[in-house]
C-alpha positions in Angstrom: 37.1 -22.6 106.8 34.4 -20.7 106.6 37.0 -18.0 105.2 38.0 -20.1 102.8 34.4 -21.3 102.0 33.4 -17.8 102.0 36.5 -17.2 100.0 35.7 -20.5 97.4 32.0 -18.9 97.1 32.6 -15.9 96.4 35.4 -16.6 93.9 32.9 -18.8 92.0 31.0 -16.1 91.4 33.3 -13.3 90.1 34.5 -16.1 87.5 30.8 -17.0 86.9 29.8 -13.1 86.2 33.0 -11.6 85.3 33.3 -11.4 81.3 36.4 -13.3 80.1 39.5 -10.9 78.4 38.9 -13.0 75.6 35.0 -12.3 74.8 35.8 -8.7 75.9 37.6 -8.3 72.7 35.9 -10.3 70.2 33.0 -8.2 71.5 34.5 -5.2 70.8 35.2 -6.9 67.6 31.7 -7.4 67.0 31.3 -3.1 68.1 33.4 -1.4 65.7 34.8 -3.6 62.9 38.6 -3.3 61.5 38.1 -1.3 58.5 41.1 -3.4 57.1 38.6 -6.8 57.1 35.6 -5.0 56.0 35.5 -5.3 52.2 33.8 -2.3 50.3 31.2 -2.4 47.1 32.1 0.1 44.7 28.5 1.7 43.7 27.2 0.9 40.0 28.7 3.6 37.2 26.1 5.5 35.3 27.6 3.8 31.9 26.9 0.2 32.9 23.0 1.3 33.0 23.3 2.1 29.4 24.8 -0.2 28.1 22.9 -2.6 29.3 19.6 -0.3 28.2 21.4 0.2 24.3 21.6 -4.1 24.5 17.9 -4.5 25.3 17.2 -2.0 22.5 19.9 -3.1 19.9 18.3 -7.1 21.0 14.8 -5.6 20.6 15.5 -4.6 17.3 16.7 -7.6 15.7 14.8 -9.2 16.4 11.7 -7.3 15.1 14.0 -6.7 12.0 14.2 -10.9 12.0 10.6 -10.9 12.0 9.8 -8.2 9.0 12.6 -9.7 6.7 10.7 -13.7 7.0 7.3 -12.0 6.7 8.6 -11.0 3.8 10.2 -13.8 2.6 6.5 -15.4 2.8 4.9 -13.0 1.6 6.9 -13.6 -2.0 6.4 -16.4 -2.0 2.7 -16.5 -1.4 3.1 -14.0 -4.7 4.4 -15.8 -6.8 3.1 -18.5 -5.8 0.3 -17.0 -7.2 1.9 -15.9 -10.1 2.3 -19.0 -10.9 -1.3 -20.1 -9.7 -3.2 -16.9 -12.6 -1.0 -18.9 -15.0 -1.8 -22.1 -15.3 -5.2 -21.3 -15.1 -4.8 -18.9 -17.7 -2.8 -21.8 -19.7 -6.1 -24.5 -18.4 -8.7 -22.2 -20.1 -6.6 -21.7 -23.6 -6.1 -25.2 -23.4 -10.0 -25.8 -23.3 -11.9 -22.4 -23.9 -9.7 -23.1 -28.2 -6.0 -21.8 -28.9 -7.6 -18.3 -30.6 -8.9 -17.9 -26.9 -7.1 -14.6 -25.9 -7.5 -13.5 -22.1 -6.7 -10.2 -20.8 -5.9 -11.1 -17.2 -6.6 -12.9 -14.5 -7.1 -11.2 -11.6 -8.0 -13.4 -8.2 -11.2 -11.6 -6.6 -12.2 -10.8 -3.3 -15.3 -12.5 -3.5 -15.7 -16.3 -3.6 -12.5 -17.5 -4.1 -13.1 -16.4 -7.5 -10.7 -15.3 -10.2 -11.7 -12.7 -12.8 -11.0 -13.8 -16.0 -11.2 -11.3 -18.9 -11.2 -11.4 -22.0 -11.6 -8.1 -23.5 -14.5 -6.0 -22.1 -16.4 -9.1 -21.4 -15.8 -11.0 -17.2 -16.3 -14.4 -17.1 -15.3 -16.0 -13.1 -13.3 -19.6 -12.2 -12.3 -21.7 -9.7 -8.2 -21.3 -7.9 -7.7 -24.6 -10.2 -9.9 -23.7 -13.8 -12.5 -26.7 -13.3 -15.7 -24.3 -13.1 -16.7 -21.7 -15.6 -18.9 -18.8 -14.2 -20.8 -16.4 -16.5 -22.7 -14.6 -15.5 -23.0 -10.9 -12.9 -21.2 -11.7 -9.5 -24.2 -9.5 -6.9 -24.2 -7.8 -3.2 -27.2 -10.0 -1.9 -26.6 -7.5 1.4 -25.6 -3.8 -0.6 -28.2 -4.7 -3.7 -24.7 -3.8 -5.4 -22.8 -5.6 -9.2 -19.5 -6.2 -8.4 -19.3 -6.8 -12.2 -21.2 -4.7 -13.8 -18.7 -2.5 -11.7 -16.0 -4.0 -13.0 -16.8 -3.9 -16.9 -17.6 0.0 -16.5 -14.4 0.5 -15.0 -12.2 -1.4 -17.8 -14.1 -0.4 -20.8 -13.8 3.7 -19.0 -12.8 6.0 -21.4 -10.7 9.2 -21.6 -12.8 11.4 -23.4 -10.8 13.9 -23.7 -7.9 11.8 -25.8 -11.0 11.4 -28.0 -10.5 12.4 -31.8 -13.3 14.8 -32.3 -12.7 16.2 -35.8 -12.2 13.0 -36.9 -16.5 12.5 -35.8 -19.7 14.2 -36.9 -20.5 17.5 -35.1 -24.5 18.0 -34.2 -25.5 20.9 -32.0 -28.4 21.0 -30.0 -30.0 24.0 -28.1 -26.6 25.6 -25.5 -25.0 22.2 -26.2 -23.2 21.5 -23.4 -24.6 18.2 -22.5 -21.6 16.2 -24.3 -21.9 12.5 -25.4 -19.7 10.9 -29.1 -21.5 8.0 -30.3 -20.2 5.4 -33.0 -22.0 4.3 -35.2 -22.9 2.3 -38.6 -24.7 3.8 -41.7 -25.9 0.1 -42.5 -26.9 0.0 -38.5 -31.0 -0.5 -37.9 -30.9 0.6 -34.3 -28.6 3.1 -34.8 -31.5 4.5 -37.4 -33.9 4.2 -34.2 -31.1 5.8 -32.2 -31.1 8.6 -34.5 -34.6 9.9 -34.1 -34.7 9.4 -30.4 -32.0 12.4 -30.3 -33.9 15.0 -32.3 -36.5 15.2 -28.5 -33.1 15.7 -26.4 -32.9 19.5 -25.6 -28.3 21.1 -25.6 -27.0 18.3 -26.5 -23.6 18.2 -27.8 -23.3 14.7 -29.8 -19.8 13.9 -31.6 -20.7 11.3 -33.6 -17.4 8.0 -35.2 -19.5 6.9 -38.4 -17.9 3.8 -37.9 -18.0 1.1 -40.8 -17.9 -2.4 -39.3 -21.4 -4.1 -40.2 -21.1 -4.0 -43.6 -18.6 -4.0 -47.0 -20.7 -0.3 -48.5 -20.6 1.0 -44.5 -17.2 2.4 -45.8 -18.6 4.0 -49.3 -21.5 5.7 -47.2 -19.1 7.4 -44.7 -17.0 8.8 -46.7 -19.9 10.7 -48.8 -21.4 12.3 -46.1 -18.0 13.2 -44.0 -16.9 14.6 -47.6 -20.6 16.0 -48.0 -20.1 19.8 -48.0 -23.1 19.5 -44.4 -21.6 16.7 -42.7 -24.2 17.0 -40.2 -27.0 17.8 -41.7 -25.9 15.1 -44.6 -25.0 11.8 -41.6 -28.9 13.1 -40.1 -30.8 12.8 -43.8 -29.4 9.6 -44.2 -30.2 8.5 -40.4 -33.7 9.6 -40.2 -34.6 9.9 -44.5 -33.3 7.4 -46.0 -31.8 9.8 -48.2 -28.6 9.2 -49.9 -25.5 11.8 -49.8 -23.6 12.3 -53.2 -20.9 10.8 -54.3 -17.5 12.2 -52.7 -14.8 13.0 -55.1 -11.7 11.1 -55.5 -9.6 13.0 -54.0 -11.6 13.4 -50.9 -9.8 12.8 -47.4 -11.6 9.9 -44.6 -11.0 9.6 -40.8 -12.5 6.3 -41.8 -9.5 3.9 -40.9 -8.5 6.3 -38.4 -12.4 5.5 -36.8 -12.1 1.6 -37.7 -8.6 1.5 -35.5 -9.9 3.3 -32.0 -13.3 2.0 -31.7 -11.5 -0.9 -32.1 -8.8 0.4 -29.7 -11.8 0.9 -27.0 -12.6 -2.3 -28.3 -16.4 -1.2 -29.3 -18.2 -4.2 -30.4 -22.0 -3.3 -31.6 -23.0 0.0 -32.5 -24.7 2.1 -31.4 -22.1 2.4 -28.5 -22.6 5.4 -26.6 -20.1 7.6 -24.5 -19.7 10.6 -22.0 -17.7 13.4 -21.0 -16.7 10.7 -18.2 -15.5 8.1 -20.0 -18.7 5.4 -19.4 -20.2 4.2 -21.6 -23.9 3.0 -22.8 -24.1 -0.1 -25.7 -26.8 -0.2 -28.0 -30.2 1.8 -28.2 -30.8 3.4 -25.2 -34.2 5.5 -24.2 -33.9 9.6 -22.8 -35.0 9.1 -19.8 -31.2 7.0 -19.8 -30.1 9.9 -21.6 -31.3 12.5 -18.9 -30.6 10.1 -15.4 -27.1 9.7 -16.2 -26.5 13.3 -17.2 -27.8 14.1 -14.1 -25.7 12.0 -12.3 -23.1 14.1 -13.8 -20.9 17.0 -11.9 -19.9 18.2 -15.4 -21.2 18.1 -18.6 -17.4 18.9 -20.3 -17.9 22.4 -22.0 -14.6 23.1 -22.7 -15.3 20.1 -24.6 -18.0 21.1 -25.8 -15.8 24.4 -27.2 -13.8 21.6 -29.7 
């Protein structure tokens, strides 16, 4: 019996410690999986990554193009509205100021939401609805800049080299390197005073356009002076001494009509009006200091013009 129990105990121990055959098979399977049962994952193709990058770039480019197109449409709408607003301002002002009102341009300014209304050489301002008119100069309070003056100088600027100087009376004093053109009427009292002022200026060339706008006989006086043997002398003698020039021959041709058209084109509204070689102008009678200061500010006194 003892032997039998030992045998059973040994058998039980062997059963507990021994690894079953099926378990051994599973262990082997875990250690060395069957190659047929393993699913292999293919390596990513190099072209697939490139295609993804190209798609991303294409989408980004499409989004950018759409954004630009939207901004362009918005800008076009705003521009159209601005054109309509300017036209409304023009119509309202013409209605309120009278049918004879001639408005050359309506421009939005960068200051105060104002609109510049240009009528010839003059500038006034209004709001976006043309409810108010502002007459005067717009000044930069910090920089002490007169924006209105700058703008008037810009719109009234003259191309000096395009002036028909052959239609002007030429006067030269000294080397003549400092050049101006003047619109004067023979019946203009301020022009006569200004002519005396010019006698104190040295080294100057003066082109005088006889601009007949003040009196009916202005054209006759200009004709007689133009047809004189010495036009410059005859003009100075009349303006400073009151000496009348001899009556012009009937066949003498003058540039009176040409000068009148020129002054109107340049919007010369009064005499005297001085024009400098940089295209700027000084209306009215000015003193010698103003002339000297202006000449000093010019980079080139236009000696080539003086030689014409």
